[in-house]
C-alpha positions in Angstrom: 85.0 115.9 171.0 82.5 113.4 169.3 79.9 110.7 170.0 81.4 107.4 169.2 80.8 105.3 165.9 79.1 102.6 165.5 80.1 99.8 167.1 79.6 95.8 168.8 80.2 94.9 172.1 80.4 91.2 173.2 79.4 92.1 176.1 76.4 91.4 178.1 74.8 93.1 180.5 76.2 91.2 183.8 79.4 93.5 183.2 80.2 96.0 186.0 82.5 98.4 183.5 81.5 99.6 179.8 83.8 101.4 177.2 82.2 105.1 176.0 84.7 106.2 172.8 85.1 109.7 172.0 87.2 111.1 169.0 88.3 114.5 169.9 88.7 117.0 167.5 89.0 120.6 166.9 85.5 122.4 166.7 84.4 124.2 163.5 82.5 127.8 163.2 79.1 128.1 163.1 78.3 129.3 160.0 74.9 131.7 159.8 72.8 130.8 156.9 70.1 133.4 156.6 70.7 136.1 154.2 71.6 139.6 155.7 71.4 142.8 153.0 72.5 146.0 153.0 69.4 148.2 151.9 71.4 150.6 149.5 72.3 147.5 147.4 68.7 147.5 146.7 68.9 150.6 144.9 72.9 150.9 143.8 75.5 148.9 142.9 78.9 148.6 144.4 80.1 150.4 140.9 78.5 153.8 142.6 81.7 154.6 145.0 83.6 154.4 141.6 82.1 158.4 141.3 83.0 160.2 144.3 80.3 162.7 143.4 77.3 160.2 143.3 79.2 158.6 146.7 79.3 161.6 148.8 75.4 161.9 148.1 74.3 158.8 149.2 74.1 160.0 153.0 71.6 162.8 151.6 69.6 160.2 149.6 69.2 157.6 152.5 69.4 159.7 156.0 68.0 156.6 157.4 70.3 154.1 156.2 73.1 155.6 156.6 72.6 156.3 160.5 70.9 153.5 161.2 71.4 152.4 164.4 71.0 148.8 166.4 67.9 147.3 166.0 65.8 147.5 169.9 64.9 144.9 171.6 62.1 146.4 172.1 61.3 146.0 168.4 59.1 142.4 168.6 58.4 142.7 164.1 62.3 142.1 163.6 61.7 144.3 160.3 65.0 145.0 160.6 66.5 141.3 161.1 67.7 141.1 157.2 70.1 144.0 157.2 73.8 143.9 157.7 74.1 146.0 161.5 77.9 144.8 160.9 80.1 144.3 157.9 81.6 141.2 159.7 78.0 139.7 159.1 78.2 139.4 155.8 81.1 136.9 156.4 77.9 134.4 158.0 80.4 133.9 160.9 78.9 134.3 164.3 82.2 134.1 166.1 80.4 131.1 167.8 82.7 127.4 167.7 80.7 124.1 167.5 81.6 121.1 169.0 81.3 117.9 166.6 78.1 116.1 166.5 79.0 112.7 165.1 82.4 110.7 165.1 83.5 112.1 161.7 85.6 111.1 158.6 88.6 109.8 159.7 91.5 110.2 156.8 95.1 108.7 155.8 97.8 110.7 157.1 95.4 112.2 159.8 96.5 111.1 163.6 93.4 109.4 165.0 92.9 110.8 168.6 90.4 109.5 170.6 88.6 109.5 174.7 88.1 107.0 176.5 85.9 106.6 179.3 85.4 103.5 181.3 82.2 103.8 183.1 81.2 101.3 186.0 76.9 101.3 186.3 77.0 98.8 188.8 76.4 99.8 192.2 79.8 98.2 194.1 83.1 98.8 193.3 85.1 97.1 191.2 89.0 96.4 191.7 92.3 95.6 189.5 91.3 97.1 186.8 93.5 95.6 183.5 92.8 98.0 180.9 94.2 97.6 177.0 93.3 99.4 173.5 94.6 98.5 170.2 94.2 99.2 167.0 93.6 96.8 164.5 93.6 96.7 160.8 94.0 94.3 157.9 97.8 93.6 158.5 98.9 95.0 161.9 97.8 94.8 165.7 98.9 98.3 167.1 99.1 98.3 171.0 98.1 101.7 172.1 97.7 101.4 176.0 98.6 98.5 178.5 98.1 99.2 182.4 99.0 95.2 183.0 102.3 96.8 184.9 99.9 99.3 187.1 96.3 97.9 187.5 94.2 101.0 188.4 93.0 99.9 191.6 89.3 100.4 192.1 86.6 102.5 190.5 83.9 103.3 192.6 80.0 102.8 192.0 79.4 105.6 189.0 82.8 106.5 188.8 85.0 105.8 185.8 88.4 106.1 184.5 89.4 108.2 181.7 92.3 107.7 179.3 93.6 109.4 175.7 94.8 107.1 173.4 96.5 108.3 169.6 97.4 107.1 166.4 99.1 108.1 163.3 96.7 106.4 160.5 99.0 104.9 157.6 96.8 102.7 156.5 93.3 102.7 154.3 90.3 100.8 155.2 88.7 99.1 157.9 90.4 99.9 161.2 89.0 98.4 164.7 89.7 100.0 168.1 89.6 97.1 170.3 89.4 98.1 174.1 89.1 95.8 176.7 89.0 95.5 180.9 90.2 92.4 182.8 88.9 93.7 186.4 87.4 91.6 190.1 83.7 92.8 190.5 81.4 93.1 193.7 81.4 89.2 193.9 85.2 88.6 193.7 84.6 87.2 190.0 87.3 88.1 187.6 85.6 89.0 184.5 86.8 90.0 180.9 84.8 92.9 179.2 86.1 93.2 175.3 84.6 95.9 173.2 85.1 97.0 169.5 84.7 99.9 167.7 85.5 100.3 163.8 85.5 102.9 161.6 86.7 103.3 157.9 89.9 105.1 156.9 89.0 107.0 153.8 91.8 108.3 151.2 91.9 112.6 151.8 93.6 112.8 148.7 93.7 111.3 144.9 97.2 111.9 142.9 97.0 111.6 139.3 100.4 111.6 137.5 101.4 112.4 133.6 104.9 111.8 133.0 107.0 112.4 129.7 110.1 114.3 130.3 107.9 116.5 132.9 105.8 114.7 135.6 102.4 116.7 136.5 100.9 115.7 139.8 96.9 116.8 140.2 96.4 116.9 143.8 92.8 116.5 144.7 90.8 117.3 148.0 88.3 114.6 148.9 87.4 116.2 152.3 84.7 118.3 153.4 87.0 120.8 154.8 89.8 123.0 153.0 92.9 121.9 152.9 96.2 124.1 153.1 98.9 122.2 151.5 102.6 122.9 153.5 104.6 120.5 151.6 104.3 118.8 148.3 107.8 118.0 147.5 108.7 115.2 144.7 111.7 112.7 145.9 113.3 111.7 143.0 114.5 108.1 143.0 117.9 107.5 142.6 118.2 107.4 138.9 116.8 110.9 138.8 116.9 114.5 139.6 113.9 116.7 139.7 113.1 120.7 139.3 109.6 122.0 140.7 108.1 123.9 137.7 106.4 127.1 139.1 104.0 129.7 136.9 106.1 132.6 138.1 109.1 130.7 136.2 111.3 130.6 139.2 112.2 126.8 139.5 112.8 125.5 142.8 116.3 122.8 143.1 114.4 120.0 145.3 117.1 120.0 148.0 117.1 120.1 151.8 119.9 122.2 151.8 118.4 125.4 149.2 114.8 125.0 150.8 113.1 128.1 151.5 112.5 129.4 155.1 108.9 130.0 154.5 106.7 128.9 151.9 102.5 130.2 152.5 100.5 127.6 152.2 98.5 126.5 149.2 94.9 126.0 149.5 92.8 123.6 148.0 89.2 123.8 148.5 86.8 121.7 150.3 84.8 119.2 148.1 87.0 118.2 144.8 89.2 121.4 144.9 92.5 120.8 142.5 95.8 122.0 142.7 98.4 121.0 140.2 102.3 120.8 140.8 105.0 120.1 137.3 107.8 118.7 137.8 110.7 118.5 135.3 112.7 115.2 135.5 116.2 114.4 134.4 117.7 110.8 134.2 120.6 110.5 135.9 121.8 107.4 134.5 125.5 107.3 133.0 126.4 103.9 133.8 126.2 100.4 131.9 123.0 99.0 129.7 122.1 96.8 133.1 122.4 99.7 135.1 120.1 101.6 132.8 117.2 99.5 132.8 117.2 98.3 136.4 114.7 100.2 138.0 115.0 103.2 135.5 111.1 103.4 135.4 110.8 104.3 139.1 110.6 107.9 139.3 110.1 108.4 143.4 107.4 109.5 145.6 105.7 112.8 146.5 106.1 113.8 150.2 102.4 115.6 151.2 101.8 117.1 154.3 98.6 119.6 155.0 97.0 121.5 157.4 93.1 121.9 157.9 91.2 125.0 158.6 91.9 125.1 162.2 95.1 123.7 162.2 95.0 119.9 162.6 97.7 118.3 160.5 98.4 115.5 158.0 100.8 114.0 156.2 100.8 111.7 153.1 103.7 109.7 151.2 102.7 108.3 147.8 104.2 104.9 146.3 106.6 104.9 144.2 105.5 106.7 141.1 106.2 104.3 138.0 107.1 105.7 134.4 106.9 104.4 131.0 109.1 101.1 130.7 112.3 102.1 129.9 113.3 100.3 126.4 116.5 98.4 126.1 118.9 99.6 123.4 120.9 97.3 121.9 122.7 99.6 120.0 122.7 103.9 120.3 123.8 105.8 117.6 123.8 109.8 118.0 125.1 112.8 116.7 128.1 114.3 119.1 129.4 117.2 117.1 128.4 119.1 114.1 130.1 122.4 112.5 129.2 125.5 113.6 128.8 127.2 109.9 128.3 125.1 107.3 129.6 126.1 103.5 127.8 125.3 100.6 129.8 122.8 98.4 132.4 122.5 101.0 133.1 118.9 102.8 132.1 119.2 106.6 132.3 116.2 109.5 129.3 115.0 111.8 130.7 113.1 114.7 129.0 110.1 115.6 128.9 108.3 118.6 127.5 104.3 118.0 127.7 102.0 121.4 127.1 99.0 122.2 124.9 98.4 125.3 124.6 94.7 125.7 127.0 92.5 128.2 127.9 90.4 124.1 129.8 91.3 121.1 127.6 92.9 118.8 128.1 93.3 114.8 130.4 93.7 112.2 128.1 96.8 111.5 126.9 98.8 108.1 126.6 102.8 108.3 125.2 104.5 105.8 123.6 107.5 104.8 120.2 106.6 103.1 120.0 107.8 99.5 116.7 107.0 98.8 114.3 109.4 96.1 115.2 111.8 93.8 118.8 113.1 93.4 117.5 116.8 93.3 115.3 116.7 96.1 119.1 115.8 98.2 120.7 118.2 99.6 123.1 116.3 101.9 125.4 113.8 100.0 128.1 111.7 101.2 132.1 112.8 100.2 132.9 109.6 99.9 132.2 105.9 100.2 128.0 105.6 101.1 128.4 102.3 103.3 131.3 102.3 105.8 131.5 98.7 107.7 132.9 98.6 111.0 134.5 95.6 112.6 132.8 94.0 115.9 132.2 95.7 119.3 133.0 93.7 122.5 130.5 93.8 124.9 130.8 98.0 126.3 133.8 98.0 124.7 134.6 100.7 121.7 136.8 101.3 118.5 137.1 104.6 117.0 136.4 104.3 112.9 137.3 106.7 110.5 135.1 107.4 107.3 137.6 106.2 104.7 140.1 104.3 106.9 139.5 102.5 110.5 142.1 102.8 113.2 141.1 100.0 116.3 141.5 101.7 119.8 142.1 99.7 122.8 140.6 102.5 125.1 138.5 101.8 127.9 135.3 103.7 125.9 131.6 102.1 125.5 131.4 103.5 122.4 132.4 103.8 118.5 133.5 107.0 116.8 132.1 107.4 113.1 133.5 110.7 111.3 131.0 111.2 108.3 132.8 113.4 105.5 129.3 115.3 103.9 128.8 117.6 101.5 125.6 120.3 101.3 124.4 121.0 97.6 121.9 124.1 99.0 121.1 126.8 101.1 119.3 127.6 103.7 117.7 125.1 106.4 118.8 121.5 105.6 118.0 118.4 107.0 120.5 115.2 107.6 118.2 112.3 107.3 118.4 108.6 106.9 121.5 107.3 108.6 121.0 103.8 109.9 122.9 100.9 111.1 122.7 97.2 110.0 124.1 94.3 111.9 125.3 92.2 109.1 125.6 89.0 111.3 121.7 89.2 112.8 120.8 90.7 109.6 118.7 93.4 111.9 118.6 96.7 110.7 118.1 99.3 113.9 115.8 102.3 114.3 117.3 105.1 112.0 119.0 108.2 113.7 116.7 111.1 114.0 116.9 113.8 111.4 118.9 116.4 112.6 118.7 120.2 110.7 121.7 122.7 109.6 122.2 126.0 108.7 123.8 126.1 104.9 125.3 129.3 103.9 127.7 130.6 101.4 131.0 131.7 100.5 
């Protein structure tokens, strides 16, 4: 239990009652900072025990140390006070607990628990006391206690009335604990006593994220106490699925139905300790273009719960984590299928998907395989027309195409299919590069298809 924080009282000395606010929190270990030594360490190192023969001679070399007894209480010289008399003394823990001497820091996600005492310092009794306690933040007021329906009947001279309030801290910044009392004093006058206790809520953790295909969450401890992470889970948005990646190559699906029964807590040390979490994200969007753009860069949020050295809990939920904005593609060209075996100088097919991802007609298009550069450097050539003209594609509509002849289809698909007939002229690993799409109406060339590597074998 710790004393009150700096407070601003609007009451005058004429009031019979006064509030005293104390924070309820767990004690801490008493640390003995004195340096204690084992006399053997002054002459030998720890590696002496690696040699069993040398270790067996230690009692003969240091008979007084090996048979050391506890110092006598009559020994006023304290000549043995620097020595370790018990192996546990090396921990620096005396076995005593220390009550907090200050109000301490309050962090987001913790439960603020306060012991409030209202004291009657006058020489007469006060009656019909209505007590209220509330937390005020920049955004809201939360009522913690209200005795309006059942007022405290009396508080005698020198007496007090005690109560405990709790509040889950969910906002950063300035907080004010407002305690008020409405009472009848000894002269029968109805008086109103407000008192204000201000404190600041700090952020216990900083979460830095890096996203590309993987999301890295770096959790840093800003408190003066060790934090034990019970749970750090990434809750993906509806457009994403996620896996946690661990150092032992064990991949944990983020699924509440498959959660582990017991997970040992992860220690993040006080004063800047850091622990990194890695998540693999996959987009679950398979709908229209409008679905792919709206909310596509919202990845999800982190749910974090922790405990301090003595088990005091805390929890924190981050805001929505945003990834890089998803670029809306009007036309998407993708390779769907390539042959498993490519034979030198024999035609092979590469199936391409051309999809219209807009809500309007697009095209006509020209699909071509660039032949720029020296001919001897081109290892993949087109067997037939180098350029194919495709008709307009309806909004989210489709047509199926062949390089030589085209067949229009009314199937409710969202893509066009183009079959390229190609020939490889060199053995080994070769690249299919330079496949481009050109809109003949808008005179616009779209980004070329990424290079594809194939392996060419002899017959």
